[in-house]
N, C-alpha and C positions, 0 to 999 in steps of 0.2 A: 631414843626416838623421843621426839617433841611433837605431842598432838596439839594442832592449833584450833582454836575456836572457830566455828563454821564461817567460810568467807573472810578467814584472816589472811593477810597480806603481808609478805615478807619484803621490806624495801631495802634498796641498795642505795645509799647517797653519799655524794662527794660534797663536802661542806663548801670547799674553795671552787667556784663556778669555773676559774681560770685553770685551776688545774684538770679539771675534767672537759676542757674546751666547749664549754655550754651545755653538756648532757650531763646533768646533776643527779637526776633520780631514775631509778627503774624500780618496779614493784611487780610480784607475781601472786596470785593466789594460790595458796598451798593449804591441803587438809593435813599434812603431817611433814615435819622434816625429820630424817634420820642421819643425814650427812652433809656436811657443808664444808668445801675445801676452796680454799682462796690462793690464787698464783698471780703473784706481782712479778714481771719480767721487763725490765727496760721500761717501755711506754705502753704496756699491755696489762690489763687486769682482767681475769678471768675468775668467775666463781660458778663453782660445781654443786649443784642441791641433789640430795638423794641419788648419790653414785652417778651423777652426770646425765641424770634422766631431763634436769633442768639446767641451763647455762645462761648465765649473764656474761657478756665480753664488751669490753669498752676499751679506749686508748685514754691514757692520761699523761699529763705534763707537769711533773711536780717542781715545786719552787725549792724543795731542798731534799736530801737524801734520806730524811726520816718519815717512816711510814706509821700513822695510828688506826689500829682497828677497833671499832666499839660495837657492843652488841647490847641489846635489850632482854636478851633471854639467858637462861640459865644452860650452859653446855655441862655435858657429862665430862667430857675430856677437851684437851685442846693442846696442839703441838705447833711449833714454828720452826720452820728449816729455813736455811739460807741457801739462795741459789748460786752463790758466789763461789766459782771454782778455787 
C-alpha cells in the first residue's frame, strides 16, 4: 500500500495528444493507493485503482503497436499479461 501526502494527486497522462484524441490528462486526489491495474484492449484503456473503487477509462488511437508505461512511484510488485489469444 502506498500512502500519499495529503492532497496527493495521481495523474494519468498521454504524451501524444493525437494518440489520446485530445484527452491527454486525468487526475484524481487519493489518500492511499493499494492496487493499480491497467487494461489496454484495442482502442480502450482502463485504469483501476484501489480494487476498482476508482476507474479511469478512455479511448486511444495508437500510431504503433508498442505501448510504454511509466511511473514516478515505487511499486512493491508488477506484472504484465498479454491479452492476445
